[in-house]
C-alpha positions in Angstrom: -31.8 -2.9 3.4 -29.5 -2.1 0.6 -29.0 1.7 -0.1 -29.3 2.6 -3.7 -27.9 6.1 -3.6 -24.8 5.7 -1.4 -21.5 3.9 -1.4 -20.7 1.5 1.5 -18.6 2.6 4.5 -15.4 0.9 3.2 -15.6 2.6 -0.2 -16.1 5.9 1.5 -13.2 5.4 3.9 -10.8 4.4 1.0 -12.0 7.2 -1.3 -11.7 9.9 1.4 -8.3 8.6 2.4 -7.1 8.8 -1.2 -8.6 12.3 -1.7 -7.0 13.5 1.6 -3.5 12.1 0.9 -3.2 12.1 -2.9 -4.2 15.5 -4.2 -3.0 14.5 -7.7 -5.5 11.6 -8.0 -9.1 11.3 -8.9 -11.6 8.8 -7.3 -14.3 7.4 -9.5 -17.4 5.3 -8.7 -18.6 2.8 -11.2 -22.3 3.0 -12.0 -22.8 -0.8 -11.8 -21.2 -3.7 -10.0 -18.4 -5.1 -12.2 -16.1 -6.3 -9.4 -14.5 -2.9 -9.2 -15.6 -0.6 -6.4 -13.4 2.4 -7.0 -11.4 3.5 -10.0 -8.4 5.8 -9.2 -6.9 7.9 -12.0 -4.2 10.6 -12.2 -5.3 14.1 -12.8 -5.1 13.7 -16.6 -6.9 10.3 -16.4 -3.9 8.6 -18.2 -3.1 6.1 -15.5 -5.7 4.0 -13.6 -5.8 1.6 -10.7 -8.9 -0.4 -9.9 -9.9 -1.3 -6.4 -12.2 -3.9 -4.8 -13.0 -2.8 -1.3 -14.2 -4.9 1.7 -15.1 -3.4 5.0 -15.3 -4.8 8.5 -16.4 -3.3 11.7 -14.0 -3.8 14.6 -14.5 -7.1 16.4 -11.7 -6.3 19.0 -14.2 -6.2 21.9 -15.4 -9.8 21.2 -12.1 -11.4 20.1 -9.9 -13.4 22.4 -8.9 -13.0 26.0 -8.5 -9.8 27.9 -4.7 -10.2 27.6 -5.0 -10.5 23.8 -7.4 -7.5 23.6 -4.9 -5.3 25.4 -2.2 -6.0 22.8 -4.4 -5.7 19.7 -5.5 -2.5 18.0 -8.2 -3.9 15.7 -9.7 -7.2 14.5 -11.6 -7.4 11.2 -13.7 -10.3 9.9 -14.6 -11.0 6.3 -16.4 -13.7 4.3 -14.6 -13.9 1.0 -15.7 -15.8 -2.1 -12.7 -17.7 -3.6 -14.1 -17.5 -7.1 -14.5 -13.8 -6.9 -10.9 -13.4 -5.7 -9.6 -15.7 -8.5 -11.6 -13.9 -11.2 -11.2 -10.4 -9.9 -10.7 -7.6 -12.5 -9.4 -5.3 -9.7 -5.7 -4.4 -9.5 -5.9 -4.5 -5.7 -8.3 -5.6 -3.0 -8.4 -3.4 0.1 -9.7 -4.7 3.4 -10.7 -1.8 5.5 -10.8 -1.7 9.3 -12.1 1.2 11.4 -10.8 0.7 14.9 -13.3 0.6 17.8 -11.3 2.5 20.4 -9.2 5.1 18.6 -11.3 5.7 15.4 -8.3 5.0 13.2 -8.5 3.6 9.7 -6.4 0.7 8.6 -6.1 -0.7 5.1 -4.7 -4.0 4.0 -3.9 -3.4 0.3 -3.1 -6.6 -1.6 -3.0 -8.0 -5.2 -5.9 -10.4 -5.6 -3.5 -13.1 -6.9 -1.5 -13.0 -3.7 -4.7 -12.9 -1.6 -6.0 -16.0 -3.4 -2.7 -17.8 -2.9 -2.7 -17.1 0.8 -6.3 -18.0 1.3 -5.7 -21.3 -0.5 -2.7 -22.0 1.7 -4.5 -21.1 4.9 -8.0 -22.4 4.2 -7.7 -25.0 1.3 -11.1 -26.6 1.6 -13.3 -23.5 1.7 -15.1 -21.9 -1.3 -16.4 -19.2 1.0 -13.4 -18.2 3.2 -14.0 -16.8 6.7 -10.9 -14.7 7.5 -9.8 -12.6 10.5 -7.2 -9.9 10.2 -5.7 -8.7 13.5 -3.6 -5.6 13.9 -1.4 -5.6 16.9 -0.6 -2.5 19.0 2.9 -2.7 17.5 1.7 -2.4 13.9 1.8 -6.0 12.8 -1.1 -7.6 10.8 -1.9 -11.3 11.0 -4.6 -13.6 9.6 -5.7 -15.5 12.7 -8.8 -17.6 11.6 -8.4 -21.1 12.9 -5.4 -20.4 15.3 -5.6 -21.9 18.7 -5.5 -19.8 21.9 -1.7 -20.3 22.4 -0.9 -19.1 18.8 -3.3 -16.1 19.2 -1.4 -15.1 22.4 1.9 -15.4 20.4 0.3 -13.1 17.7 -0.7 -10.5 20.4 2.9 -10.6 21.9 4.6 -10.4 18.5 6.2 -13.9 18.9 4.2 -15.6 16.2 5.8 -16.6 12.8 4.0 -17.8 9.7 4.8 -16.2 6.4 1.3 -16.9 4.9 -0.5 -15.5 7.9 1.8 -12.4 8.1 0.0 -9.5 6.3 2.1 -6.8 7.8 3.7 -5.7 4.5 0.3 -5.0 3.1 -0.9 -3.0 6.1 -1.4 0.7 5.1 1.1 0.1 2.3 0.0 2.4 -0.6 3.5 2.3 -2.2 2.7 -0.2 -4.9 -0.3 1.9 -6.1 1.9 5.0 -5.9 4.6 3.3 -8.0 2.0 2.5 -10.7 1.2 6.2 -11.0 4.8 7.2 -11.0 5.5 5.0 -14.0 2.5 6.7 -15.7 1.3 3.4 -17.1 -2.3 2.6 -18.1 -3.2 -0.3 -15.9 -6.1 -2.6 -16.9 -6.4 -6.3 -16.6 
């Protein structure tokens, strides 16, 4: 059943996070689906950033071995449409994870062009991309879809290395969005 008078959980978590941490910004909800879930503006509505938000429940309890689970904080799973990423009007895509055990929120904030490049590198033959993002207990973020057990154990132990699978620099990194507002530039694609 699709609700008609509410926003989805991911949009709520992103919007509430922004309102809690950026008192100088406004959060707006579009009245129709245009590929932008949230519009963020400065208080004078001079600068804007558009966001596409994707939410995943935490799959940690069903992901991997007990050894892996003990070293991971959260595991999210999304099905992404490559055409929607490639043609996205949003400035950023945000993958939201709400951790199962600690009730923490994590956000992977990435430019859709970079997300598209990585998905093409990691899953070149898929129009619909199944992707897992795993957050380790030490604060690293990895895309692990298709990795074998040995590599997943390396991820859990912070011994894995693959620049296209490493999403750590996008994990809870709001700085690029902050910089857009500091420059006071109107941002629209």
